[in-house]
Every structure is written in C-alpha cells, then in structure tokens.
C-alpha positions as CSV (number, residue, x, y, z in Angstrom):
1,M,-4.8,-104.5,-222.9
2,K,-8.6,-104.2,-223.5
3,P,-11.2,-107.2,-222.5
4,A,-11.4,-110.0,-224.8
5,Q,-14.7,-109.6,-226.9
6,F,-18.0,-111.0,-224.5
7,E,-21.9,-111.1,-224.8
8,Y,-23.2,-108.8,-221.7
9,F,-26.5,-109.1,-219.9
10,A,-27.5,-107.3,-217.0
11,P,-30.9,-108.5,-215.6
12,T,-32.6,-107.3,-212.7
13,C,-33.7,-109.7,-210.8
14,L,-32.1,-113.0,-209.2
15,A,-34.2,-114.9,-211.1
16,Q,-33.0,-114.0,-215.0
17,A,-29.7,-114.0,-213.4
18,L,-30.0,-117.8,-212.5
19,E,-31.2,-118.4,-215.6
20,L,-28.8,-117.0,-217.8
21,L,-26.3,-118.7,-215.0
22,E,-28.0,-122.2,-216.3
23,E,-27.6,-121.4,-220.5
24,H,-24.5,-120.3,-220.0
25,G,-22.5,-122.3,-217.4
26,D,-18.8,-122.4,-217.7
27,D,-18.8,-119.8,-220.5
28,A,-20.2,-117.1,-217.9
29,K,-18.6,-115.0,-215.2
30,V,-20.6,-113.1,-212.8
31,L,-19.6,-109.1,-212.4
32,A,-20.5,-108.4,-209.1
33,G,-18.0,-105.5,-207.7
34,G,-15.4,-106.0,-210.2
35,Q,-12.4,-105.4,-208.0
36,S,-11.5,-108.7,-209.1
37,L,-13.1,-109.9,-212.7
38,M,-12.4,-106.4,-214.2
39,P,-8.9,-106.8,-214.0
40,M,-8.4,-110.1,-215.0
41,L,-10.9,-109.3,-218.0
42,N,-7.9,-106.1,-218.4
43,M,-5.3,-108.5,-218.5
44,R,-7.0,-111.3,-220.4
45,L,-6.5,-113.5,-217.7
46,A,-10.1,-114.2,-217.9
47,R,-11.6,-114.8,-221.3
48,P,-15.7,-115.7,-221.1
49,N,-18.0,-115.8,-223.7
50,V,-20.6,-113.8,-221.5
51,V,-20.6,-111.9,-218.5
52,I,-23.5,-111.4,-216.2
53,D,-23.7,-107.9,-214.4
54,I,-25.6,-108.6,-210.9
55,N,-25.6,-105.0,-209.7
56,R,-29.1,-104.5,-210.3
57,I,-30.3,-107.1,-208.5
58,P,-31.5,-104.7,-205.4
59,D,-32.5,-108.7,-203.9
60,L,-28.5,-109.3,-203.1
61,D,-28.0,-106.1,-201.6
62,Y,-28.9,-106.0,-197.7
63,I,-27.4,-107.4,-194.2
64,S,-30.8,-108.8,-192.1
65,P,-30.3,-109.6,-188.2
66,T,-31.3,-113.4,-188.0
67,P,-34.0,-114.7,-184.5
68,I,-30.5,-116.3,-183.2
69,G,-28.6,-113.5,-183.0
70,G,-26.3,-113.3,-186.2
71,L,-26.4,-112.0,-189.8
72,A,-27.5,-113.0,-193.3
73,I,-26.0,-110.7,-195.7
74,G,-26.6,-110.5,-199.7
75,A,-23.9,-111.3,-201.9
76,L,-24.3,-107.6,-203.5
77,T,-23.4,-105.6,-200.4
78,R,-20.7,-103.9,-200.9
79,Q,-17.8,-103.5,-198.4
80,R,-17.9,-100.3,-197.0
81,T,-21.6,-101.3,-196.3
82,V,-20.5,-103.9,-193.8
83,E,-18.1,-101.7,-192.8
84,K,-20.2,-98.6,-191.5
85,S,-23.1,-100.7,-190.1
86,D,-23.8,-100.9,-186.0
87,L,-25.7,-103.7,-187.0
88,V,-22.5,-105.3,-187.6
89,K,-20.8,-103.9,-185.4
90,E,-23.0,-104.8,-182.6
91,R,-23.2,-108.6,-183.5
92,I,-20.3,-109.3,-185.2
93,P,-17.9,-106.8,-184.4
94,V,-14.4,-109.0,-185.3
95,L,-16.0,-108.7,-188.9
96,A,-16.4,-104.8,-188.7
97,A,-13.2,-104.7,-187.8
98,A,-11.5,-106.7,-190.1
99,V,-13.5,-105.8,-193.2
100,P,-10.9,-102.1,-193.0
101,S,-7.9,-104.0,-193.7
102,I,-9.3,-104.7,-197.5
103,G,-7.6,-102.2,-199.7
104,H,-8.6,-98.9,-199.6
105,F,-11.8,-97.0,-199.3
106,Q,-12.3,-96.8,-202.8
107,I,-12.0,-100.6,-203.3
108,R,-14.8,-101.1,-200.5
109,N,-17.2,-99.1,-202.3
110,R,-17.8,-101.7,-204.7
111,G,-16.2,-104.8,-203.7
112,T,-19.2,-107.2,-202.6
113,M,-19.0,-109.8,-199.3
114,G,-20.1,-112.4,-202.4
115,G,-17.5,-111.0,-204.9
116,S,-14.6,-111.8,-202.3
117,I,-15.7,-115.1,-200.9
118,S,-16.4,-115.9,-203.9
119,H,-12.7,-115.4,-205.7
120,A,-11.4,-116.9,-202.7
121,D,-8.1,-115.3,-202.8
122,P,-6.0,-117.3,-200.2
123,A,-4.9,-113.4,-198.8
124,A,-8.3,-112.4,-198.1
125,E,-9.7,-111.6,-195.5
126,L,-13.7,-112.0,-195.7
127,P,-12.8,-116.3,-196.6
128,A,-11.3,-116.0,-193.2
129,I,-13.3,-114.4,-191.5
130,C,-16.4,-116.3,-192.7
131,L,-14.4,-120.0,-191.5
132,A,-13.4,-118.6,-188.1
133,L,-16.9,-118.1,-187.6
134,D,-18.5,-121.2,-188.9
135,G,-19.8,-118.9,-191.9
136,E,-22.8,-120.7,-194.1
137,L,-22.9,-120.0,-197.9
138,V,-26.1,-120.1,-199.8
139,L,-25.4,-121.3,-203.1
140,S,-28.7,-121.4,-205.8
141,S,-29.1,-122.1,-209.5
142,A,-32.3,-121.7,-211.5
143,S,-33.8,-125.2,-210.1
144,S,-32.4,-125.4,-206.4
145,Q,-30.5,-124.1,-203.4
146,R,-28.2,-125.2,-201.0
147,V,-26.1,-124.0,-198.2
148,L,-22.4,-125.4,-197.1
149,K,-20.1,-124.5,-194.6
150,A,-17.8,-122.6,-194.9
151,E,-14.8,-124.9,-194.2
152,D,-16.6,-127.4,-197.6
153,F,-16.6,-124.0,-199.7
154,F,-12.7,-122.9,-200.0
155,L,-11.2,-126.1,-201.8
156,A,-7.6,-124.5,-203.6
157,P,-6.8,-120.7,-204.4
158,L,-9.3,-118.9,-206.5
159,T,-11.5,-122.0,-206.4
160,T,-14.5,-123.1,-204.7
161,A,-17.1,-125.4,-204.6
162,I,-19.6,-122.8,-206.6
163,G,-20.9,-125.5,-209.0
164,P,-22.0,-124.2,-212.8
165,G,-25.2,-122.6,-212.7
166,E,-24.7,-121.4,-209.3
167,L,-24.3,-118.3,-207.8
168,L,-23.4,-117.4,-203.9
169,T,-26.5,-115.5,-202.8
170,E,-26.2,-115.1,-199.2
171,I,-23.6,-115.4,-196.5
172,R,-25.3,-116.6,-193.2
173,L,-22.7,-115.7,-189.8
174,P,-24.2,-117.5,-186.9
175,A,-24.3,-115.7,-183.4
176,R,-22.1,-115.7,-181.0
177,S,-22.5,-115.4,-176.7
178,Q,-20.9,-112.7,-175.2
179,E,-18.1,-115.0,-173.3
180,W,-16.4,-115.0,-176.5
181,K,-13.4,-112.4,-177.5
182,W,-11.7,-111.8,-180.6
183,G,-8.5,-110.5,-182.3
184,F,-7.5,-109.7,-185.8
185,Q,-4.5,-108.6,-187.0
186,E,-2.3,-109.1,-190.5
187,V,0.7,-108.4,-191.5
188,C,0.9,-106.3,-195.0
189,R,3.8,-104.2,-196.6
190,R,1.7,-101.6,-197.0
191,Q,-1.6,-100.4,-195.5
192,G,-4.6,-101.9,-198.4
193,D,-2.3,-104.7,-199.8
194,F,-2.6,-108.1,-199.8
195,A,-2.1,-109.8,-196.3
196,M,1.2,-111.9,-196.2
197,V,0.5,-113.5,-192.9
198,G,-3.1,-113.1,-191.4
199,A,-4.8,-114.3,-187.9
200,V,-8.3,-114.5,-186.9
201,S,-8.7,-115.6,-183.2
202,L,-11.9,-116.3,-180.8
203,L,-11.8,-117.5,-177.3
204,Q,-14.7,-118.6,-175.4
205,M,-13.2,-118.5,-171.5
206,D,-15.0,-119.4,-168.1
207,G,-15.4,-116.7,-164.9
208,G,-12.2,-118.3,-163.6
209,G,-10.0,-117.7,-167.1
210,V,-10.2,-121.4,-168.4
211,C,-10.1,-121.8,-172.4
212,Q,-13.7,-123.4,-172.9
213,S,-13.4,-123.1,-177.1
214,A,-10.9,-121.4,-179.3
215,C,-10.6,-121.4,-183.0
216,I,-7.4,-119.8,-184.9
217,T,-7.8,-118.9,-188.0
218,M,-4.3,-117.8,-190.6
219,F,-4.6,-116.5,-193.9
220,G,-2.2,-116.2,-196.2
221,V,-0.3,-118.8,-195.8
222,G,-2.0,-121.6,-197.7
223,G,-4.0,-122.3,-200.4
224,T,-7.2,-121.7,-198.5
225,P,-7.5,-120.1,-194.7
226,L,-6.7,-122.4,-192.3
227,R,-7.8,-123.4,-188.9
228,M,-5.2,-123.8,-186.4
229,G,-6.1,-126.9,-185.0
230,Q,-3.2,-128.5,-182.9
231,A,-2.7,-124.7,-181.4
232,E,-6.9,-124.8,-180.5
233,E,-6.5,-128.3,-178.6
234,A,-4.1,-127.1,-176.6
235,L,-5.7,-124.0,-175.1
236,L,-8.8,-126.2,-174.4
237,G,-9.2,-126.7,-170.7
238,N,-6.3,-124.6,-169.9
239,R,-5.3,-121.2,-168.6
240,I,-4.1,-118.9,-170.8
241,S,-0.7,-117.8,-169.4
242,D,1.8,-116.3,-171.2
243,G,3.7,-119.2,-171.1
244,A,0.8,-120.8,-172.7
245,L,0.5,-118.3,-175.3
246,Q,4.4,-119.0,-176.5
247,D,4.0,-122.4,-176.7
248,V,0.6,-121.8,-179.3
249,S,2.6,-119.4,-181.1
250,R,5.1,-122.3,-181.6
251,I,2.9,-124.9,-182.7
252,V,1.3,-122.4,-185.2
253,S,4.4,-121.8,-186.6
254,E,5.1,-125.8,-187.0
255,E,1.7,-126.0,-188.2
256,L,2.0,-124.1,-190.9
257,D,3.1,-124.9,-194.3
258,P,3.4,-122.1,-196.3
259,D,5.0,-121.7,-199.4
260,S,7.5,-118.7,-200.6
261,D,6.7,-115.9,-203.0
262,I,7.7,-112.9,-204.2
263,H,5.9,-110.7,-201.2
264,A,7.4,-113.3,-198.3
265,S,9.3,-116.5,-198.2
266,A,8.1,-119.5,-196.4
267,A,10.6,-119.4,-193.6
268,Y,9.3,-115.6,-193.0
269,R,5.3,-116.6,-193.0
270,K,6.0,-119.5,-190.3
271,E,8.0,-117.1,-188.2
272,V,5.5,-114.1,-188.2
273,G,2.3,-116.5,-188.4
274,G,3.1,-117.6,-184.6
275,V,3.9,-114.4,-183.5
276,I,0.3,-112.7,-184.8
277,A,-1.6,-115.9,-183.9
278,R,-0.1,-115.1,-180.1
279,R,-1.0,-110.9,-180.4
280,T,-4.6,-112.3,-182.0
281,L,-4.9,-114.3,-178.6
282,G,-3.9,-111.9,-176.7
283,A,-6.2,-109.3,-177.6
284,A,-8.6,-111.2,-177.5
285,I,-7.9,-112.3,-173.7
286,N,-7.7,-108.5,-173.0
287,S,-10.8,-107.7,-174.3
288,V,-11.7,-104.2,-173.0
289,N,-15.5,-104.4,-173.4
290,G,-16.9,-107.4,-172.0
291,D,-20.1,-107.0,-174.0
292,D,-18.7,-107.7,-176.8
293,R,-19.7,-110.7,-179.3
294,A,-17.2,-111.9,-182.3
C-alpha cells in the first residue's frame, strides 16, 4: 500500500516547524527518522492531513555536555551518532551500551533519539533508558516551552504527554557519580527485533558493599517502561549477596503483570523478567571498570 494523500512541509528552522504544528495541530504528524511513521503511513495506520519533515533543522542535532556532568541531546540526533559518541561513552555508558540493541545499523543510521522516545513503543530501549536515568524531556511549542520528567512523559502504549502543537526538542540525561554501576539486557527472538523483555539496572553502593540507591527499570512487559519499586526497596541498606539477588528476581516476577501476545506469553515475560533483572544487577555489581558511570 501507499500513503493516503497529505500535504508536505519541510521547515528549515525550529520556529517554522513550531508554527506549522500550531497551525495544523492534531492533523499533522512529524517526520524525523521515519522508522515508525513511514511504515504506518504506507499501511495507512496513520492518515495525517499534514506531514512536517524536520530533517532540515540542524539546531535539533547535537550532543552537548551539561555543566554538572550530564548530557543534552537534540531530538533529531541519530541513534548511530549516539552509539559512536565518545562523550556518551564517557558520561552515560549505559546509553552507549543499549543503543546497539536498537534494530540494525541501517535503522540506527536513520532513527532519531526524539523519534523513538516520542513514539513510545513499550518494547523500545530508549524510553526505558530515559526513565532509568531520571531523564527530562523538553517540549517546545510556538508560544512556550516546558520540561517533563520521564516518569510523567510516558502515559500508555504509543502515548505520551506531548500536547497539540508541541514538539520534543531535547532529551536531558543527568550525571551519575562514579559510584553508580549499571547493567543492561534484553531478550528478543533475533538480533534487532523488539524486546520481549528488557531490563536496565543502576546501583550505588558504599565502600562496604551496602546498597545506597537502586533503580530497576523493565521494558517490553507493560504499556510503558516500568520501575520496580518493591524490588528496589528490597536492596536498599543491604549487602547484595547471591541470596538477595534471588529474592529480587522473585519480587520482580511478582511485580510484573504483562500481557500475552504473539511474541511471548505473560508467564514467560514474568519468569524471564525476574531472571534478567537479576542478571543486570549482577552485571552492575561485577563492573570491571571502577570509573564507569551510569
């Protein structure tokens, strides 16, 4: 199939794009990398009256260090650029480690950071990374700008807090101290497929091996990426032994309430979710490079 007829605009600056979004509102779709929108147009799952192509806006393509050690990433930055960035590897290595799991390199050459996060597929890696790192999303319109926490941004499958006339323009990922360790893993049928289950774990431990802070974020197991609050609480103030990891694995499995689909059953997702949560925590504990930061 081919797309239904639409009017096409290709603004060359952000102000033009925001004016077009304000004018056309819900009748418009934004084209960035096109890895999700183009198939939806071709299958007529999306039938917008207007397509606004933002690929000619260079001001949305950047990776910038923040004064406090984090990163600000423009929404149009290609995933492959993030994957290869020495600055990302230095400051947020868990992001650099996760990006190669997104599709194949051809997809990452076109796919953008903002596009994946705005699309909000429950099985996608970048929304989960953003939530795990307590990221912030900058939403711009022709008349204003607002900043949302990741936990307030992802509302439901393929649904975010982006309002009419708004565009995600920047992703802000805060710094983590050198004491933070990380682990990332996903399970999929083939390399490049969407995750059936995925986990991102971050740990901060003191010199005696006692857990000071913990974050366990799961994806592919609900309508949005999910923080495992009960499992995180079980780790705080304790030494993380093999027995503690087994307990956390059980708690994660009990916390999860996934659906069954053509890719995996709910029971499979619950079981595997607990296993890879344990594995990512183990990877965080056993980090070889003491200077790694999340």
